[in-house]
C-alpha positions, 0 to 999 in steps of 0.5 A: 486335384486333376484339374490343378495338375492339368493347369500346372502342365498347361502353364509349364508348356506355355512357359516353354513355348513363350521362352523359345519364341522370345529367344531369337538368334541375334548375333553380337557384333565384335567389329566395326569399320575404319574409313579413311580419307586423304585430301593430299593423296600421295601415291606412296601412302601406306597406312599402318594400324597398331593396337593402342596397348602396344604400338610396336606391333603392326596388325594391318598395313594397306594402301589407298584407292585412287581417290585417297580412300580406304576402309578396313574392318577391325575388331572393337578396341583402341588403335593407333594409326600411322602413315608412311609417305614421302611427305609428313602425315600426322598420326592419331589414336582412334576407337572402333565400336561394334557396328559403327564406322569411325572416320579419319580424314587428313585435312589440307595440312595433313592433320588427322581428324577423327569423327 
């Protein structure tokens, strides 16, 4: 009887140790990266990010670097990107996934291509 009780205690301790070892601190990411690139870079380009659910709200506006590129960290979700400039650039919707990079490039005809 004593031996059975000792085995139960030992098994319980092994269970506790095993579960504590298998529980590691894995962070769950809630963001991804938007990477944009313009072939026809203009100095007056302003990029506006809007939530797809309500495109009346601007959640972020920013310009580009001297190479016509920019990166922005965004929460996972669906978005709409709009460009204001002295020349026309197309707008498009896109999705941000956790720990992924969404690339949008405006081609030589200023049409956005989402990858």
